[in-house]
N, C-alpha and C positions, 0 to 999 in steps of 0.2 A: 250727469246722468240718468236717461229717462227713468221716470219714476214707473215698477213694474205692478199689474194689475193683474187679479188671478180673478175670472170673470167665470163662473160654476151656470151651468143651463141644458138640462138635458134634451133641448130643440134646435136643431143643429142650423137653423136656417135664422134663431135667435142668438145663438150665439155668434155667428160667423157675423150677423152687423153690427155687433155689439165687438165684434175683436175688427174691423173694417173701421169704425169710428172711432177708435181709441187710438187705432195705430197711426191714425189720420192725424188725431191730434199730440202724438209722438210720446203718446206712450209705449212700454214694453209690454206686450201682453199673453197669457199662460189661458191656458183653454182646458176644462171639466166640465165630463159631463153627468156626473156621478159627487155625490156626496163623497162616500170614501177615498177615491181619486182625489178631489182636493184636499180631505185632510192630509193626505201625504204629499202633495206637493208646499201646502200652507206649510208643513214641516220642514220640509227638503229644500227649499228654496227661498228668497230672501225676497219679501213681498207686499207692497206698499200698505197695496190696499185688497179688498174683496169681493167682489162685484157675484152678491150670491143670489141662485132663483132660490123660492121657500118650494115649492112642486118638485121634488127628484125623486129617481126612482132609489130603493136601499133605502141611508139616511137620508132622510127628510132637511130641508134650509135650517129649522127651529136647532136642529141636534148638530148640524154641525157649524152654528154658530154658536151654541152649548160648549161642545167640545172646543173650539177657537179658545175661546177665553179659558176653560182650564188647564188650558196648554201654557208654561212657561214660554214655550218657543212661537208663542202665535198671541197670545192676549193680548200686546202691544199692535195689531194689526186691527185701520179701520173696517167695519164692515156695512155693505150698503146692499139692501135687501131690493129685489126683485121681487115680487107679489101683486097677482089678479085687484083690480076694483071691488071696494066693498068688501075684504076680508079683516075686517077691524083688531077682530082677535088676534090672530095670526101677527099683525102689525105692531102690535101691544105687548104680546108673547117677547117679539125679537128685540123691541124696545129694552125690553125687560133688560133681557141676555145679554146685552150693552151694546144690538146693534148702533150705526151710527147715525140712520140716513133709512130712508125707505122711494124708491119708485113704483111706483103702478102700470102696469101692463093695459095696454101698449103701451108705450114711450116714445117723447120723441127724444134723439141723438145729441138734439142741442141742451136740452132739458138733463140727462143724463150728465154729457160733460161737466157741467154746469157744477151739477151736486157732486159729482165727485169730485170736481179742482174744488171746491170749497171746505170739501171731508179734510184733502191731501192739506190742504192750507193751515185748518184748523194746525193740525196734527204738527206741521213744519212752524206753529207758532209758537204752541207749547214746549218744541222741542228748544226754541232761542230763549224761552223768557228767563231769568235769572229764577235762583231759588228761593222762596218765599216763605217762613214758616209761620202758620195762626196757629195762636191756641187759645179758646173757650172751654174754660172750667178743664174736665179731663178731655175734650177732643181738642187733637193737634193735627192741624191740616197742613201736610209741606206739598207746596202747587208745582217745586222746583220738579222732585222726585212722584211728583201726583200717588200720595201714598197718605192715608188718614190712619190715627191710633187711637183707642177710645179704652180710658184706663191704664195706657201700656201695652194694650193690645191692636195687632195687625187688625182693621176693618178691608175687607174688600169689596171696594164697590165698584158701577159699571160709571161707564165714560158720563153719559149722563147725569147718574146718580152723584157721581163727585164733582160737577160744575155747581146743578143745584144748591150742594150746602155747601161749595166756597160762596155764590154768590147771596147766598143768604147773610150766609156767617159776616161779609161784609160789608150790609146795609142791617143793624140789627133793629129790632121793634120798627122796620118798614112793612107797611102791607104789600102786598104784591098779588094780582091777577095772574091765573093763572096762564095766559096771554103774554103779560109780560115778563113773566120765565121764560117762556120757552124761547122771546124774542133775545133776554139777555142771552142764554147760554149756546143757543144755538143760531143767531143773528136772527135777521126780520124776514118774517114772512115763512119762516119755518111751518112746511107740512104737520101739526103732530094734533091732537084732537086734546079738551080737557082731558077725558079717560086714561089719556096719555102720562099728561103732567102727575095724576091722581096715582096711578099704577107705579110710577118713579120716586112720589112721597113716600107711600106705605111700603116700600122696598128699606128707601135711606130709613127712615125712620125704627125698622123691625132688625135693621143694624145697627145703630146706635144704641140699640140694647135701653138701656134707664134712661140715657139722654134722647132718644128718642121724640122725648117730649116737648123738648126745646122749640120744634120744628111743629106752630100752631097752628090750624085751621081757624081763619076768621068765617065765618059764615058770610055766604053769600056774597065774598071779597073775594079772598085766596089764602095766601101763608106767609109768617112772617117766623123768623129764626127770631125768639124769645129773649130779651137784654139780658133778664132776671131768673132763674127756674128753679 
């Protein structure tokens, strides 16, 4: 069965360009020109990925991403954001909400295809992985279900927060630069900034509560998971 992509953009010519190229690559495409329509279609169709413009009439792209991740019916769907160049604040905000990647406008159809393929491949790989449970003090990481509990309490992490925690826990005591963290959790050459990594770490620490201090900052280098804390 072809993967089904929900493409969301209020510019008809860009939406048609996206639709044409995705159809050519073998995807099924559903198009939406507003945030409200996108939320409705994501909830009522079996969607494999949402390609989401940030500048939308009515509900903007960031609010759409937020609502998608809050809804149990849609929170599993990967999100790739479309944004204008230089809008780092919006990119960071989108990644905090759980977006999996972003593409800047104007974009290359070949880059668009490669990014979508990479995100979908990661999703499929996760579904094929066997269940593995890791316990570190009162933190329990279930990689099969992609769930984390702290003191027996479930903690809702974004995709990237989960990947970072899993990576650091698997390498206790080792110090990793921000670039190494990006390469490890998202693949070589992923276009993220140091600021983005810092934002994810801050969010992760906050959600881990009193155990947030196990993720240590090594000044001038990066981060590590403390072996003993």
